[in-house]
Each structure stands twice: as structure tokens, then as C-alpha cells.
N, C-alpha and C positions, 0 to 999 in steps of 0.2 A: 586549564579549561575544566569545568565541572558540569556534569549532568544534574538535572533537578534532583534525582534520587540522592546523589552524593552530597549536595548542599543540605538536603533535608536530614540526612543521617548525621552530618557533621555539626549542624547548628541547632542547639536546643531551642533557641528563640523562635525558629521556624515552626517547631513542634508545639510550642507553648499553647496556642489556641486549641489544641486537641486535648488538653487536660480534662479528664473526667468524661470524655466522649469515646464511644465505641467506634473502632476503625476497621474498615475492610480494604482489601487490596484487589485491584484488577490487573493481572499481569500475565506474561507468557515467557517462553524460554529466554528471550533476549533481555528480560528485565533483570539486569545484573549490574553490580558495581564494577569499578575498574579492575578489582582483583577477582572478578567473575563469581562473586557470591550472589545468589539469587535474592531479589528484593524481598521475597517472602521471609527468607531466613534472616536477612539483615534487619528488617523491621521487627521481626519477632524477638530479636535480641535486645531491642531498646527497652530499658526499664521503665521509661515514662510513656510508653505507647501501649494501649490496650487493643490488641488485634483480635477481632472476634469472628471474622469471615474472610473468604477470598473468592475471587471469580476468575474463570478462565474463558478466553474468547475462542474463536475458531482455532482448531488444532490443539486446544487444551492448555491448561496452565503450565504444564511441563513439556508441551510440544509432542505429545505421543501419537498424534494422528498424521500420517504421512500425506495422504491424498486430500484433494478438495472434497467437500460435501460428505465428510465422515464425522459423525457426531461424537461428542464426548459426554460421559455421564457425570452426575454429581457424585461426590465422595467426601469422606472425612479425612483430613490430613493426618497421617499416622503419627507424626511427631508432635504436632501442635494441638491436635484434637479439635480443630475448628472445621466448620463446613466449608467445602469448596464447591461453589455452584457453577454449572456450565451454562454459558450464554451461546453455546452452539450444540445444543442437545435437544431436549424436548421443547425448549423455548429459545427465542432470540432476544427477547426483552425480559428484564427482571420481573419475576412475579412478586405479589405482595409478601409471600413467605420469604423470598430472597432478600427483600428490603428490610425485614424486621430486625435482624441481629446487629445492625450497625447504624451509626449516625453520620459518619464521614467516609466517603469512598476515595481512596488514593488510586489514581490511574497511572500506571507505569508501563506504557506500551511503546515499543519501537515500531514506528510506521515506516513505509517505503515511499511516501509522498505521492501516492496514486489513489484516485477516487475509488477504484474498484476494491482496494485492499480493505477487507471487511472490518478491521479494527476501528476505523473512523466511524463506520456505521454503528458499531457497538458503543463507541463514545457518545454518539447522538442518542441512542436508546437509553443509556444510563443517565444522561442529563435530563431527558424527558421524565424518566421514572423518579429521579431525585426531586425534580420540581413538583411533581404530583404528590410526593410523600413528605415534603418538607425536610429533605436530606441535603447534605452538602457533598460537593465533588471537588477534589483537588487534583490537578494534573502535575505529576513530577515530569517535567518536560525533557524531551530527548531530541537529538538532531533529526532533521529530514535529510536522509543521505542523498536524495536526488537534488537537493539545494532549492534555490528560489525560482528557477525557470518555470514558466507556465505554458501548457500546451494542450490542445485538443478542443473538441466541441463541448459546450456546456450541456449538462443533462437537462432535457426539456421537461416541462411540467407534465406530470402523469407517469413519468418513467422512473420514479423512485423505486428502489428495491434494496435488498441487503447488500448489493454491490453498487448502489447508487444512493448515497446518503443525502444528497441535496444538489442544488443547481451550481455545480462547479465543473471546471474542465477536468480532463483525465489526469493531468499533472498539475496539482494545485499549488505546490511551492510553499506550504505552510507546515508548522509543527503541530503536534497534537494539542499543545496548550493554546496556540493561536486559533486552531480550528474550534476548540471549545468556546472561545469568545464569539466566534462567528456563528456557530450553531445557536447559541443563546440569543444573539441578536436576530438571527434569521427566523427563529421559531417563536420569539417573544416570550422566552422562559424567565421565570423568577426563581432564583435559588442562590445559595451561597456557593460561589465558584472562585477558586484561587488557582494560580499557576505558580509553582515553584520553578522559576525560570532557570535556564542554564546560565553559567558564567563563562564569558569568553568565547561563545560560539560565533564563528564568522563564516556564514554559508557561502560567501563569494570567494573565499580564499582557497587557492590550490595547495597541494594537488588533490585534496579530497572533495572540495566544492560542496560541502554539506556534511561529509563524514570526517571526523578528526584524523588527519594523517600528517600534520606538520610535526617536526621534531619536538619531542617532549609531550605531545598531545595525542599520540597514536592510541587508538582503541581497538581491542580485539573485536572482530565481527562474530557475533553469535546469531545464528539463523532465527529471525523473528517468526518465520514459518518454515516448514521443512525444505521447501524448494527455493528459498531465498538464501542461496549459498554464499553470496559475496556482494561487495559493492558494485561490481560490474553488472550483476543481475538487476540490482536496484536502479541503476542508470537506464537500463534497457526496458524495464518492466512496463512503463507507461505505453510502450508499443507492443511488446511481446505478449502482454496479458490478453490482447485481443485474439491471440491464437487459440485461447480456450474456447472461443465461439466458432472455431473452424475445424475442418477435418485434418489440417496440417498438424504435425507434431510440434509442440513447443519445447521438446527436449526432455520431457519427463521420462524417467527411465534411463537417462544418461547422467554424466557427472556435471553437465553445464546446463541445467534446465533454465528456460526462459532467457537464455542468451543466444539461442539459435532456433531455427525453424526449418522444416522440410517434410518431405513425403516421398514414397517410392515413385519413380517415373518422372520426376520433375527435371526439366533442363535448367539447371541453376545458372549456367553460363549465359544462356539467353535471358533468363530472368533478370540477372544483374545488368546485362546490356540494355534491356528495355527500361529498367529503373533509371539508369543513367541518362538514357535518351529522353525520358518523360520529364523528370524533375531532378536534375543533378544536385540542386541546392538542398534537397531534402535528405541527401545522403552525407552531408557534411559532418565533421566533428568526430568521426569514428573510422574504423577500417572494417570492411566486409570481406569475408573469406569463404570461398566455396569449401564445403566439407561433406563428409559422409558419416552417418551414424546409424546405429541399430538399437532402438530403445529396448530395454529389458522388460519394461511393463508399460502400460497405458497405450496411447494411440500408436498403431503400426508396430506393436511389440514383435520382436524377432524378425523384422523386415529391414532390409537395407534402404535407408532414406538418403536421397540427395538433398543437401541443405545449404544454409548460409549461416555463418556465425557472425554476430555483431561484437566487435572488439573495441572496448573502451579502456583497456588496461594500461596502455603505453602513455605516460604523461606527456611525452613529446609529440604524440599524434592525436591525443584526445582534446577536443575543443568543447568545453562545457557549454559555452554560450551558443555555439553553432549546432550542437547535437540535438536532434529532434526525433526521438524514437517513435512517437505516434505517427508522424508523417512518413517516416521510413517504412514502418510496417504497413500502413495504408497503401503505400506505393508498391510494396511487394504483392499485396493482394491484387492490385490493378494489373501489374505485370503478369501475374499468373492468369488472370482473366483474359488478357490478350493472347497469351500462349495457348491456353486451352479454354475456350469460351464456355464449354459445357462442364467444366470441372466442378464436382460437387463440393464446393468450398465451405458453405455454411453448415455447421453442425446443428442438427435438429434434435434436441434432447432436453430433459428437465434440468434447468440450470439454477442453482441456489433457490430451490423451492418455487420457481416460476415455471409454469407449464404451457402458457398460451402465447409466449413471445419468444422470438429467436434469441439465443444467447448473445450473439454478436450485437444485437440491438440493446439488450440489457446492459452489456458491457459499455457501450458507447452512450447510453442514455437517450437514444432515439434511433430511428432507422436511417438517419442521414448519411452516415459513413458507408453503410452497406449499399445504399442506393447509388452513391457516387461510384463505388467500386464496380457495381454491376452495369452501369451505363457508361460504356467505354467512349461515348461521344463527349462526355463531360470532362474538360481538361483539368489538370492539377490546379490551375489558377482559380477555378471555381471553389474547390475545397479549401484552398489557401485563404480565399476571401472570407469564407464562412468561419473558419477557425480563427483567423486573425481578429475578426470582430469580437468573437467570444472571449478570446484571450485578453484583449485590451479591456473589455468590460470587467473581467475577473480581477485583473491587476488593480483596477480602481476600487472594486468592491472589497477586496481583502486588505487594502492599505490601512484602514483604521485599526486593524486587529494585529498587525505585525509587531512583535516584541523585540526583534533583533535587526531591524533595518530591512530594506527591500532588495539587497544584493548579497 
């Protein structure tokens, strides 16, 4: 099994169209070869490649920024002497000056398979800029560690943001290379676009179901962002990311961020009982465990939190097709609303440069999820019907752009 980067490095024929062209790289800490060489260093060592610039997305090219919404500056790479431009600093979209030093942009970003993960928005922005400037974009494709399942409500028109790149559900089930094709079609862009596809990726195969874990194909996990610590986080993320729009801790400041949730004073035993009573089928495919934790920073820092951890590690107990993290987390919100109707659940703060809309609504691409949670007369079947329709529509919409089959 080979990632796009490895095929590009090993096969001079794939690089031949770049002869005489200036090349830039968009990458982050997980942009590594199988032996963990960073793609910037691996590409710079190629004698037939003229590397003239690099870009870093949120958290930086080298992953130096720990928390969300912490900007990275531009700098000059001390070893290569090339400019490294930040696409999460003074700007989110490449400026004219950033576009000038290169002809072809190689995109080597490890995604988590979730609409809110900002790397896919950055992909959209560089595609739009490349189309406007007559530049080319090539994606060195990588696995979607969450695999092919689709889940969540589709982002509604007018709710686009840096955490909402387009009308897709929360869990999109595509690779970065495939998403590039979809963006180009969706936006009507005209540009040179290529995907250096993976070889041998089978997203439906266990035990990884998206991440290579079969004998002989295992890959080291490198955090694509500081709190994406492992595959189990990636599996849960399409649900636990919603915690960023709430007053509940998502486990930042612990060793298992975005795999658990909680807050001081919550009755987690009752919470789980209510979740099982409301929609037991939404809890399938994983194990839920009552736990206690004390964040060392971020929400509820230094306070003992009652919480729940979502376990997907045990291959004998994890069911990839049945696990639906977005529904699970939505159900937890509803159970908390039943337990404490006046609980100040929704966090009101400036989220990803948006000041006039609630973070939970930006995350979900509309107010629909929040409104369902708050109106306890609306049954789970109502949200199920809304989400199921959106999910079916997305599976049909993405089908023409899949490069590796649909399971």
C-alpha cells in the first residue's frame, strides 16, 4: 500500500510534467513518508524538482500551535531558504504575493474525514486561487481514517465558513484528492488539477477501516493537528467536534482529547441511561464508559469533571458500519437537556472569526441540530429522518468523484 507522496517520490514519470516549473508544497506535521521523513524535506531532496515555496494550514507547517484559533506567522525556512506562507495567520486565502513564487502547488495534507476540519476549507481556497491565477494544484492523496461512512446534516446555503467549506454532511467519507474533484465541479472552477492516487487503499477493510492497519501495511500515526492524537479520536471526531460549540469539555487538557466529554456536576449514569432509553440504536458500534477527568487547561481547567469516554479501540467490539458518532453526541446533548433543562449548554463566543452566529450552528452548518436538542418534544426519529435524507443525497452526489470505490 502506498500513499500519494510515496508514489510521487518513487516514480520519476509522475514528476516529469513538472520539469521546468516552480513547485510549492502545502503540508503539515502528518505530511510524512513511511519512514517519517517530512514531505518538505523529501521533496527538497529530489534533484528534478524545483521547490520554491511552502504553505502551512491551521496549526502551522510544523504543527507548532497547540490550541484552536492560534495564528501562525510567515517565515523563511532556515535550511531551504524558501518562503513559508501561513494560511492561518493574517489571511486564510492565498494573497497575490503568495501565488507569485510557484506554478504548481502540491497538497499533502492528512485529513480526518470531517467537514469542520479546516484543511479541506484550505484546499477549497487554494483551488479557487489557483483557478484565478492560472496555476495548477496536485493532491498527493492520503487515507481518510474515518473511512467511507457518511453522517450528519448537510451544511445549508448561507452557512459557509472556515469550518464549513460547502454543502456536505459532517462526515463526508472522501479523501482530499476526491474532495478536490468535487470542489472543482461544485464551484465551476477551471484549472489544471491532478491527484496522485494511493495504491492499494481499501477503506472498507478492517481492522483500520480507512487507516492502514493490516499486516504489512501498518502506518505510524502522526498528529495532523495537536489534539488529533490517534485513530480513535478520528473515529469519534465527527461527533465530539460539536463539543467545541458547547460549555462541556471535549477533553482538551487531558491525554484523550475529543474522545470524551463532560463537566462538573453532571450525572453521567443518568445521562447514559437516558441516551439508551431515547435511541439505543444511536449508541451502537462502540463502548461508552463513565469516567472522571480534570483538564489541565481549556474548559473547566483544574475542576473535576464527570464524563463519558467513547471507546472504539477494541476490534472485537467496534462495529465500523454501526458506529455513528454524530448521532451519539447529539443524543448526549438531548439527554443533558432532559437532565438539566436550564443547563447553559451552548457556548457563546467568537468562533473561527465568526462573531454573529453561535459556534454550534457554524459547526453543524445550520441551527437545525441545536433546535432539535433544545425542543425536547421532538423525538429522535425526527432528527433521524432529516439526517438520513441528507446522507442519502450526499452519497449520490459524491459517487462520481470517488477514486477507490464506495466501501
